[in-house]
C-alpha positions as CSV (number, residue, x, y, z in Angstrom):
1,M,-13.7,-15.6,19.4
2,A,-13.3,-19.2,20.3
3,N,-10.0,-20.3,21.8
4,S,-9.7,-22.9,18.9
5,A,-9.2,-20.0,16.4
6,K,-5.5,-20.4,15.8
7,R,-5.3,-19.1,12.2
8,L,-6.1,-15.4,12.3
9,L,-6.4,-12.9,9.5
10,V,-6.6,-9.2,9.8
11,V,-7.6,-6.9,6.9
12,G,-5.5,-3.9,7.6
13,P,-6.1,-0.2,7.1
14,S,-4.8,2.0,4.2
15,W,-2.8,4.7,6.0
16,V,0.7,4.5,7.6
17,G,-0.4,5.8,11.0
18,D,-3.4,3.4,11.2
19,M,-1.2,0.5,10.2
20,V,1.2,1.3,13.1
21,M,-1.7,1.6,15.5
22,A,-3.1,-1.8,14.2
23,Q,0.0,-3.4,15.9
24,S,-1.8,-2.9,19.2
25,L,-4.5,-5.3,17.9
26,F,-1.8,-7.8,16.7
27,M,-0.2,-7.7,20.1
28,T,-3.5,-8.3,21.8
29,L,-4.3,-11.3,19.5
30,K,-0.9,-12.9,20.1
31,A,-1.2,-12.5,23.8
32,R,-4.7,-14.0,23.9
33,Y,-3.9,-16.9,21.5
34,P,-0.4,-18.2,22.1
35,G,0.8,-20.2,19.2
36,S,-1.6,-18.7,16.8
37,S,-0.6,-17.6,13.3
38,L,-1.4,-14.1,12.1
39,G,-1.7,-13.0,8.5
40,V,-2.4,-9.4,7.5
41,V,-4.0,-8.3,4.2
42,A,-2.6,-4.9,3.4
43,P,-1.5,-2.5,0.7
44,A,1.8,-3.5,-0.8
45,W,3.4,-0.2,0.5
46,S,2.8,-1.3,4.1
47,Q,4.8,-4.6,3.9
48,P,8.1,-3.0,5.2
49,I,6.2,-1.7,8.3
50,L,4.5,-5.0,8.9
51,E,7.8,-6.9,8.6
52,R,9.0,-4.8,11.6
53,M,6.2,-6.2,13.8
54,P,7.2,-9.6,15.4
55,E,3.5,-10.5,15.8
56,V,2.9,-10.7,12.0
57,D,3.6,-14.1,10.6
58,E,2.6,-13.4,7.0
59,V,2.0,-10.3,5.0
60,L,-0.6,-10.7,2.1
61,P,-0.2,-7.7,-0.2
62,L,-3.3,-6.6,-2.0
63,T,-2.3,-4.9,-5.2
64,V,-5.2,-2.4,-5.3
65,G,-4.7,1.3,-5.2
66,H,-6.3,3.5,-2.5
67,G,-9.9,4.0,-3.6
68,E,-9.9,1.4,-6.3
69,F,-12.3,-1.5,-6.4
70,G,-9.9,-4.1,-7.9
71,L,-12.4,-7.1,-7.9
72,A,-10.0,-9.3,-9.9
73,S,-7.1,-8.8,-7.4
74,R,-9.4,-9.4,-4.4
75,R,-10.8,-12.5,-6.0
76,E,-7.3,-13.9,-6.8
77,L,-6.1,-13.2,-3.2
78,A,-9.3,-14.8,-1.7
79,A,-8.7,-18.0,-3.8
80,R,-5.2,-18.3,-2.3
81,L,-6.5,-17.8,1.2
82,R,-9.3,-20.4,1.0
83,G,-9.0,-22.9,3.8
84,C,-6.0,-21.1,5.4
85,F,-7.8,-19.1,8.2
86,D,-10.4,-19.7,10.9
87,H,-11.2,-16.1,11.9
88,A,-11.0,-12.8,10.1
89,I,-11.1,-9.2,11.5
90,V,-11.8,-6.4,9.1
91,L,-10.5,-3.1,10.3
92,P,-11.7,-0.7,7.5
93,R,-15.4,0.0,7.5
94,S,-15.8,-0.1,3.7
95,W,-17.8,-2.7,1.8
96,K,-14.9,-3.7,-0.4
97,A,-12.6,-4.3,2.6
98,A,-14.8,-7.2,3.7
99,L,-14.8,-8.9,0.3
100,V,-11.6,-11.0,0.6
101,P,-12.5,-12.8,3.8
102,F,-16.0,-13.4,2.5
103,M,-14.8,-14.8,-0.9
104,A,-12.1,-16.8,1.0
105,R,-15.0,-18.5,2.9
106,I,-13.4,-17.8,6.3
107,P,-15.9,-19.1,8.8
108,Q,-15.8,-16.2,11.4
109,R,-15.7,-12.7,10.1
110,V,-16.0,-9.7,12.4
111,G,-16.1,-5.9,11.8
112,F,-18.0,-2.8,12.4
113,L,-21.3,-2.0,10.7
114,G,-20.7,0.1,7.6
115,E,-21.5,0.4,3.9
116,H,-24.2,-2.4,3.8
117,R,-21.8,-5.3,4.8
118,Y,-24.6,-7.4,6.2
119,G,-23.9,-10.5,4.1
120,L,-20.2,-10.1,4.1
121,L,-19.6,-10.2,7.9
122,K,-20.7,-12.9,10.3
123,E,-20.5,-10.6,13.4
124,R,-21.4,-7.0,12.8
125,R,-20.7,-4.7,15.6
126,K,-22.1,-1.3,16.2
127,L,-19.5,1.4,16.7
128,D,-20.0,3.3,19.9
129,K,-17.9,6.4,19.4
130,Q,-18.4,7.5,23.0
131,V,-16.8,4.3,24.4
132,L,-14.4,3.7,21.5
133,D,-13.2,7.3,21.3
134,Q,-9.8,6.6,19.7
135,T,-8.8,4.8,16.5
136,V,-6.6,2.4,18.4
137,K,-9.4,1.4,20.8
138,R,-11.6,0.6,17.8
139,F,-8.9,-1.7,16.4
140,V,-8.2,-3.5,19.6
141,S,-11.9,-3.9,20.5
142,L,-12.4,-6.1,17.4
143,G,-10.0,-8.7,18.9
144,L,-12.0,-8.9,22.1
145,S,-15.4,-10.4,23.0
146,Q,-18.3,-8.0,22.4
147,D,-18.9,-7.7,26.2
148,E,-15.3,-6.6,26.8
149,A,-15.4,-4.2,23.9
150,E,-18.5,-2.6,25.1
151,R,-17.1,-2.0,28.6
152,G,-14.2,0.0,27.0
153,D,-11.8,-0.6,29.9
154,F,-9.4,-2.9,28.1
155,A,-5.6,-2.5,27.9
156,I,-4.0,-0.9,24.8
157,P,-0.5,-2.3,24.2
158,K,1.8,0.3,22.7
159,P,3.2,-0.5,19.2
160,R,6.9,-1.3,19.1
161,L,8.7,-1.7,15.8
162,T,12.0,-3.5,15.5
163,I,15.1,-1.7,14.5
164,D,17.7,-2.8,11.9
165,R,21.0,-1.5,13.2
166,D,22.9,-2.6,10.1
167,N,20.6,-0.7,7.9
168,L,21.0,2.3,10.0
169,V,24.8,2.2,9.6
170,N,24.4,2.0,5.8
171,L,21.9,4.9,5.8
172,R,24.3,7.1,7.8
173,L,27.0,6.4,5.3
174,T,24.8,6.8,2.2
175,H,23.4,10.1,3.2
176,A,26.6,11.5,4.8
177,L,24.9,12.0,8.2
178,S,27.1,13.4,10.9
179,S,27.8,12.3,14.5
180,R,25.9,15.3,15.8
181,P,22.8,14.5,17.9
182,A,19.9,14.4,15.4
183,I,16.5,16.0,15.4
184,G,14.0,14.6,13.0
185,M,11.4,16.8,11.3
186,M,8.3,15.5,9.6
187,P,6.5,18.4,7.8
188,G,4.0,16.3,5.9
189,A,0.5,15.2,6.6
190,E,-1.3,13.2,3.9
191,Y,-4.7,14.4,5.1
192,G,-4.2,18.1,4.2
193,P,-2.7,21.5,5.0
194,A,-4.9,22.1,8.1
195,K,-2.7,19.5,9.8
196,Q,0.7,21.1,8.6
197,W,2.7,23.5,10.8
198,P,4.0,26.3,8.6
199,L,7.3,25.4,6.7
200,S,8.8,28.8,7.7
201,Y,8.4,27.7,11.4
202,F,10.1,24.4,10.7
203,H,12.9,26.3,9.0
204,S,13.4,28.8,11.8
205,L,13.3,26.0,14.4
206,A,15.9,24.0,12.4
207,A,18.2,27.0,12.2
208,R,18.1,27.4,16.0
209,L,18.7,23.8,16.7
210,I,21.7,23.6,14.3
211,R,23.2,26.6,16.1
212,D,22.8,24.6,19.3
213,G,24.8,21.7,17.8
214,F,22.2,19.4,16.4
215,E,21.8,17.8,13.0
216,V,18.4,18.1,11.4
217,R,16.9,15.3,9.3
218,V,13.7,16.0,7.4
219,L,11.8,12.8,6.6
220,G,8.8,12.1,4.4
221,G,7.8,10.8,1.0
222,P,8.4,12.1,-2.5
223,K,5.4,14.5,-2.1
224,D,7.2,16.1,0.8
225,H,10.5,16.8,-1.1
226,A,9.7,20.5,-1.8
227,A,8.7,21.0,1.8
228,G,12.0,19.5,2.9
229,E,13.9,21.8,0.6
230,A,12.2,24.8,2.1
231,I,13.2,23.7,5.6
232,V,16.9,22.9,4.9
233,Q,17.5,25.9,2.5
234,G,20.7,27.6,3.4
235,L,21.3,25.5,6.5
236,P,24.4,23.4,7.1
237,H,23.9,20.1,9.0
238,A,20.4,19.8,7.6
239,H,19.4,16.9,5.4
240,N,16.3,16.7,3.2
241,L,15.7,12.9,3.1
242,C,12.1,13.2,1.7
243,G,11.7,10.8,-1.1
244,K,15.3,9.5,-0.7
245,T,14.5,6.7,1.8
246,Q,12.1,3.8,2.0
247,L,9.5,3.5,4.8
248,A,11.6,0.9,6.6
249,D,14.5,3.3,6.5
250,A,12.5,5.9,8.2
251,V,11.9,3.5,11.1
252,D,15.7,3.2,11.6
253,L,16.5,6.9,11.1
254,L,13.8,8.0,13.5
255,A,15.1,5.5,16.2
256,D,18.5,7.2,15.8
257,C,17.1,10.7,16.6
258,R,17.2,12.4,20.0
259,Q,13.8,14.0,19.4
260,V,11.4,14.6,16.5
261,V,9.1,17.5,15.6
262,T,6.1,16.3,13.7
263,N,2.6,17.0,12.5
264,D,-0.2,14.6,13.3
265,S,0.9,12.2,10.6
266,G,1.7,8.6,9.8
267,L,5.4,9.1,10.6
268,M,4.4,10.5,14.0
269,H,3.1,7.1,14.8
270,V,6.2,5.4,13.4
271,A,8.3,7.6,15.7
272,A,6.1,6.7,18.7
273,A,6.7,3.0,17.9
274,V,10.5,3.3,18.0
275,G,10.5,5.2,21.4
276,V,12.0,8.5,20.3
277,R,11.0,11.7,22.2
278,I,8.2,13.4,20.2
279,Q,7.1,17.0,19.9
280,A,3.7,16.5,18.3
281,I,1.9,19.4,16.7
282,Y,-1.9,19.3,16.2
283,G,-4.0,21.6,14.1
284,S,-7.3,20.6,12.8
285,S,-7.2,17.1,14.4
286,S,-7.4,16.1,18.0
287,P,-4.7,14.6,20.3
288,A,-7.6,12.9,22.1
289,Y,-8.6,10.9,19.0
290,T,-5.2,10.0,17.4
291,P,-2.5,10.5,20.1
292,P,1.0,9.2,19.6
293,L,1.0,5.8,21.5
294,T,3.9,6.5,23.7
295,D,4.6,8.0,27.1
296,N,7.5,9.9,25.6
297,A,5.7,12.8,23.9
298,A,4.8,16.4,24.4
299,I,1.6,17.5,22.6
300,H,1.4,21.0,21.2
301,Y,-2.2,21.9,20.7
302,L,-3.9,25.3,21.2
303,G,-7.4,24.0,21.6
304,L,-9.1,27.0,20.0
305,S,-12.8,27.4,20.1
306,C,-13.0,26.2,16.5
307,S,-10.8,23.1,17.2
308,P,-10.8,20.4,16.3
309,C,-12.6,20.7,13.0
310,F,-11.1,17.7,11.3
311,E,-11.1,19.5,8.0
312,R,-8.4,19.2,5.3
313,H,-8.4,23.0,4.8
314,C,-9.3,25.6,7.4
315,P,-13.0,26.4,6.9
316,L,-12.4,29.9,8.4
317,G,-9.4,30.6,6.2
318,H,-6.9,31.5,8.9
319,T,-5.5,28.2,10.2
320,N,-4.8,29.9,13.5
321,C,-4.6,26.6,15.3
322,L,-1.2,26.2,13.6
323,N,-0.2,29.8,12.7
324,Q,-0.5,30.9,16.3
325,L,1.5,28.0,17.6
326,G,5.0,29.6,17.7
327,V,8.5,28.4,17.2
328,E,9.6,29.5,20.7
329,Q,7.2,27.1,22.4
330,V,8.5,24.0,20.5
331,Y,12.1,25.1,20.8
332,Q,11.9,25.5,24.5
333,A,10.2,22.1,24.9
334,I,13.1,20.5,23.0
335,R,15.7,22.3,25.0
336,D,14.1,21.6,28.4
337,D,16.1,18.6,29.5
338,K,14.1,18.3,32.7
339,Q,10.8,18.0,30.9
340,S,8.7,15.1,32.0
341,A,8.3,12.3,29.5
342,G,4.7,11.8,30.6
343,G,2.9,13.0,27.5
344,A,1.7,16.3,28.9
345,I,0.0,18.9,26.8
346,V,2.1,22.0,26.3
347,N,-0.2,25.0,26.2
348,A,0.7,28.3,24.5
């Protein structure tokens, strides 16, 4: 990328966790090009997260549902962007993701090879999965020269979302949260049940923590409401906030927790980006591929012979990677005040 490229556009990903990880790219671009402006094309739902990233100067919502083509919406946005940007980075590997920069006639357009995008991108890079073995590395590499990207030894800045303390005060009042130290729980995982620790385990863990003097906050979207009810059922000092808060609210509520217990999910990456201590539970996915980008995390991963399978549902029908990861292990990790904050893997 030439040093004269001061008007930068990034076509962002479609998942919460990926959007948080994309901040590592935004930080890299701002450090390399001081004084540059950065716009991000992204789904409308992600705007509250992007507004918590100081590096993002403009959010350009694309009103197209996940999986939709939405040519009219893409054409309309492209018309508004024409002449406004010098260089575009396309993070998704789909054909349609590259349409807006192409139709906006942005001179430089870079992205990975994928879905026959030969005419849409000016610079098409081959994805070396051995070198770029993590999602965040793939994102950051597209902001570097091809030589730097191919070496794979570049720095990865850790995402850091800003906190709205006034909003946090309002949330505590609105949801009648107590002054007890809080433990956050995130039982959801949009990808599927092979990434979800059993709800009965979350419930048992919550009961023990409440007896120890903690408050439990279950966070997630409307789809997670029933899961939240199963966790808090019959427990005092337990709040099911799933579907009752906005994405930006989750940022502030997570920052207010002492620790969080979470599946490998989008909210795990949000938690990492506010610096809270994380107990991260991995089933079908791998902590090597999508780790929480923080030094303040413990990874709970059994590493069975069938892991990671990266499937939505356990292909063997037992989901032992999660069912055999017991409550006691996670409870002791939370209670161990002397535990290093170095991101060690906690083995069963």
